[in-house]
Every structure is written in structure tokens, then in C-alpha cells.
N, C-alpha and C positions, 0 to 999 in steps of 0.2 A: 720314615725309617723304621727298622725293626731290629730287635735284639734277641739274643739267645743267652739264657742263663743256664748253667750246668752245675748241678749240686753234687759235691763229694762229701757224703755224710760220715766221714771217719776222722777220728782224732786219736792221738797217742794218749791223751788224758783230757779230762774236762776242766775248763776254767771255772773258777768259783762263781762268777757272775753270769755265765752263759746258759740260756735256756733253749737255744736253737737245737733242732733235732740233729743228733749225730750219735755214732756208736764208737766206743773205744775199740780200736783195732790196731794191732801191731804185726799181724801175720799177713802173708801174701794171698792166701786163698780167698778171703772175703773180697779183697780188691779185684782179683781176676774175674770172679763171678759177676760182680757189680759192673765192671767195665764192659763185659759182653752184653749185659742187660741194657746198659746205656746205649751201646751201639745199635741194639735192636729197636729201642724206643726211637732213636734218632731217625732210623729208616722209616718207621711207621708214621712219623710226624712230618715227613718231607713236604706235605701239601699245606701245612699250617698257615703259611704267610700268603699264599695265593699270589705269588709273584712280587711281593714287596721286597725291596732291596735290604739285605741284612747289613747293618752298619756297625753293630757292636756284638762282642762275645764276652761273657764273664764267667770264669770258673770260680765258684765260691764254695763255702763249706760251713762246718767241717774244716778240713785242712787239705786243700788240693796239693800242696807241696809235699804231702806224704807219698804221692803217686810215683811210680817208677817211670823212667823215660819211655819204655814200651807202652805203658798205660796211656801216657799223654799222646803218643803217636796214634794209638788205636782210636782214641776219642776223636782226635783231629781228622783222621782218615774217614771216620764215620760221618762227621759233620760235612766234610768236603764232598763226600759221595751223595749226600742228601740235599745239600744247599749250595747255592752259588756264593762263595766267600770272597769273590774278587773285589767287592766294594766295602769290605770291612775296614773301618777306620780305627777302631779301638778294640784291642783284645787284652782284657785284664785277667790276671791270675792272682788270687790271694795266696800269700806265703807266710810261713812262720819263720822267724829269724834263725832258729836252731836248725831247721832244714836247709836253709840257704848256706849256712856255714858248714854243716856236717856232710851234706850230700853233694859230692863233687860233680855228678852228672846232671843235677837238676837244672842249672841255669842254661847250659848248652841245649838241653832238651826243650826248655821253654822258648828259647830263641828259634830253634829249628821248626817249631810248630806255628811260629808267627806271633807269639805273645809280644806286645809292645808297651804294655803298661803293667806295673806290679803294685799290688796293694798289700802292704806288710803290717801285720798286727804287732805293734810295739807296745802300746797301752801306757807304758810308764818308763822313765829312765831312773827310777828308784828301785833298787834291788829288793828292799824290804816289801814294797808294794807288789812287785812282781811275784815274790814268793807267796804272799797272801792270796793273790789272784790265781795261784797254781799255774802260772805260765812256765813253759819249758826253757825260756831263755833268761839271761840277765842283761843289764844295760850294755855291758861291753860286747856281748854277742849281737845285740841289735845294731850297734855302730859298725861292727865288723861285717854284718850281713848287708847293711846299706852300702858299704864300700865295695863289697863283692858284686852287688847288683850294678853299681856304676861301672866297675871294671869290665863286667860282662857286656856292657853296651846299652843298658836300659836307661833311657833318657826321660822316662815318665814314671816316677815313683811316688806313690801315695803312702803315708803312714797313718795308722790309727792311734789315737790317744784317748784316755778315759779320765774324767774329772768327777767331782761331786760324790765322793765316797768317804765313809768314816775313816779318819786317820790321815787323810791327805790335807796337809797344811797349804796355805797360800804360797809360802816360800818354796815348798816342794813342787807345787804345780808350776810356779814361775820357772824353776830350774828345769823341769821336764820340757816346758815350752821352749825355753832358750836352747836346750840341747837339740830339740827337734829342728828349730830354725837354723842352728849351726850346720846341720847336715845339708840344708838347702834342697829338700824334696820339692817336687812340683806341686804337690797336693797334700793337705793335712785334713783329716777328719777327726774331730774332737767331740766325743759323746759323753753325756752325763750318765753315770751308772744307774741302771734301773734294776728293779727287783723282778726278774723273769720267773714266772710261776714254776717252771721245771728245773730251776737252778739250785745249786748248793747254797747260794746266798739266800734264797727264799726259805730254805730249811733253817738256816741260821737265824733268820728273822722270827720264824715260828717258835724257835727255841729260846728266844730272847737274847741271842748272842750277837746280834747286829741291829743297828738302827741308823737310818739315814741321817746325814749331817744337818739337814734342814735347808729350807729354801734360801735363807739369807746367805749362807756360806756358798751354796751352789751358784746363786746369782752372781756373787762376787767373783767366783772363779770363772764363770762364763764371761763376765765383762773383761776380766784380765786376759782371757784368750783372745777376745775380739781386739783389744787394744794392742797386744803384742804381735799377733799374727798380721794384722793390717799394717802396723808400723813396719813390719819386715817385708811387705810387698805381697801379702796374701789377701786377695779380695774375698769377702764372704759372699757366697752365692746361694746358700741354703742354711737352715738353722745350725747344722753341725759341720758344714763343709766350707773349706777355704782353699784357694788355689792361686798360683801365679797366672798372669793373663794367658788365656788360651788353653789352660790345662784343667778345666772342669771335667768331671766324670761324665762323659757322653752317655754311658749306659745308665747310670743312676738318674741323670737328668731326664732321660726318656720315660722313666717311671713317673716322674712328677708332672710330665706333660701328657700322660696317658697314651703313649705310643704302644703299639702291639709288641708283646714279647712272648717267647716260648720258654717254658721252664722244663728242663730235662733232668731226671733223677728223682730219687725218693724225696717226697715232701715238697718238690718244686711246684711253683705256681705259674700259670699262663694267663694271658689276657689278649683278647682279640682286637684291642684298640677301640672298642665301642661299648658293648653291653654284656660281655660274657667273660667270666673268670672261671678257671678250673684248677684243680690241684691233684697231684699224684698221691698215692698211698704213702704214709709217713713211716712205713716199716720196710727196711731193706729186704727182709725175707719175702714179704708180700709183693714188693716191687719186682724183685728178681723172678719170683714164681710166676707172676702174671705174664711177664715178657717171655719166659721160657715156654709158656703155654700159648704164645702167639697173641696175647691180649694186651691192650694198653693198661697201665697200672693206675687207673683213675681212682682217686679217693673222694671226689666230689666236685661240685660246681655251683655257680649261682648266676642268675640273670639279673642285671642291674636295671632298676627302674629309672625314670627320668629324675626322680628325686635323688636316688643314689648317685647318678652321674653328676648332677649339680653339686652335691655335697663333696664328692671326690675332687671336682675341679677347684672348689673353694679350699678344701683342706690341703690338697697338694700344692696348689698355686701359692697360697699364703705362707707356706713354709719356705718359699724361695724369696730372694731379694728382688726378683723381677715382679712378683705379685700376680694379680689376676686382671684380665681385661675389665675395663670399666663397666661394660654392659652386664656383667654378672652380678654386680652389687649396686643397689639403688642408693643406699646411704652409707658412706664410708666410715663415719664416726671417727675412730682413732687412727684410721689408715691414712697413709701419705698418698697424695695425688702426684704421680710421676708424669702425667700428660696422657699416656695411653692406658696406664694401669693404676690399680690401688695396691699398696703393699704395707706390710707391718713395719713401723719405724725400727731402725737398727737397734735402738736402746730398749725395744719392747720384744725382741725376738725370743728372749728367754721365757716369756709368758705367752708365747704364740698360741699354745693349745687353748688357753682360756679365752683369748681374743677370737680365735677361729670359731669357737662354739656359738658366738653371738651371730654369726653369719650363716649358720647351717639351717636348713629347712626341717 
């Protein structure tokens, strides 16, 4: 299978913790120019997969839900002209709750282009924490947005949550988890807050205005989410991901099994499914200029050695609850034997990075 990731690098404001590449943009003109550049890149990349069926599409960001209906249709038309989309099984779009509630034409536009899965960044159901994160929504807006998505006919909704940051108590984390469970989404991603180098949070750390809560607190909150989500019927299939049966993210799962994917847009990465990765320029201006000149906006690339490929298979596979084939690892040590694979025990997933290091070459 193959997947297409399309990056929308625009946000109305920057979240405190986010270091992903994006630009603050509230006007129409940057969007329009970027969408045309995306359409041009899509056409130039039409031979990337060499006939492999495309099974997943993912619009990420940034904030894809900032786009107008015409923009979404322009992107979809370009994809349909360049690739056979008849076998797409999963079409995910990331949305912000505020956009879902305030932009009346958004959901019909998403339905009309074939989106069948929504990933909504909720992060918390505590308004105090949402304000600190510089999110555009409050808890009530997140609940309203979820209900609007259901009313619009979306039967596969994922919500993102964040734990492990200073000021989050176990009681508050339990409440956020319980409120998420009460909405009954098909999928929940729960990530520990990290200090991204380009984020406002990193600057706060440098100025002595923020410090991590410590491994003991983060591990306790991680265990709490495992207990609560699994008790509510969400099976854990990756370090940070839980779902109801049959609702795992097919697109993200393909990353972990090293399937080929094409990244379109500024800063997007691509992988040929074997030994080659490449990435686009991380500047919207440079990206657009290259495509206006008829050139691919390449920012760089790398050839993977046999050692690189082995380490990737170990690193990515051991992050999942399926694990890695037995033939890859001679001595399992702490790993569980499932019959066909070795995997990290459920109660050790919080420290998976340190475990994985022992198996890398």
C-alpha cells in the first residue's frame, strides 16, 4: 500500500508546545498561492509510486481546517488528476475545534472531497490548561465540535490529548480522559508533552520559566491513561495510540511498517518504501517559488544503509504492540515472546526508548 501526506503549514496562532514548521496566517492570499503550488507539485510527482495502489491520504499541519472549501476542492482535484484514488480506504483531515464550530461550510466541503476520518486536536478538557497552551478553543467548544462532526456523518473520529506537563494534576488528567471517553471517539492519541526546539515552551525553559514535571509523574499519568482507555474498550496498538477494534490509523501504521509515502507541501517528507528519504524546502516562500519556476521544491534527501534500515525496523516496530519479527532480534532480553514476534511489555512501553536503544546496531 502507499500513502499521501499533504502539509498545510498555516496556523491562526502558535501553540505553546509546538515546534512543527508552520506560519501564522489569517489572510487569503498566502493560502491561494500555496494551494496552486501544491497542485503543481502534485502533478510533477505523479510517477512517484510506480503503480502501487494508494490506500491512505492525510491532510496535516499546521491547521488544514483553516482552508476554504474551494481550496480543499482544488487540492483534491489535483490529487485525482495525478493519482488513482479509487482504492483509498482512509482519508484523514486534521481539524481545530474552533474551525469546526465557527466555519459552517467546512464539514460539507470535507465530506464532498471524500474525507472519512477526522483527527481533532483537543489536547485537554481543562480551560486553564488550554489557555496556557495558547489553544484557540475551550473545553465546551471541543465538545460542540465533536457533536457537529457526528451530526455531519463522520463515523471515524480521533482526538489528540496531551499529558506530562507542569501543572497537570492526576485528578485533572483523569477528568480529561473521562470526558474524552464519554464522547466515544473511535480513536484517541495521548502524547507526553515534549520540549520542541523551535517552540515557545523551549524559550520558557531557557528563561527558567518552565520545568518538566519529572519521570515519576509522567509515568503515573501514562499508566493511568493505559488503564482508563483499555477499560473503556480502547486497545493500545502503539506507544501513544489507542482505538476501538478496527479503527487504528491506517496511514500512521504504514509509517511504522515502512510502507512508501509521498509528502506534498513545504517541509513534507517522502519515503520510497526501501532505502531513500527526501524532504521539501521548509520555507513556504522557497517552496512556492520553486514550483512557480517549474522545479520540485527539494530540500534534501538521504540514502539509507543496511544498518539504517535495520535500526528503523527495530525502532518503529518496537513502538507498536505487535512488535518485530523474531528473526530481527537474536536475544530478546526484556521483550515478550508472542509466538511470531518480540514486543515490549505493556507496562514497559513508557520507557520504550531506553529499551529500544539496547537493540540498535
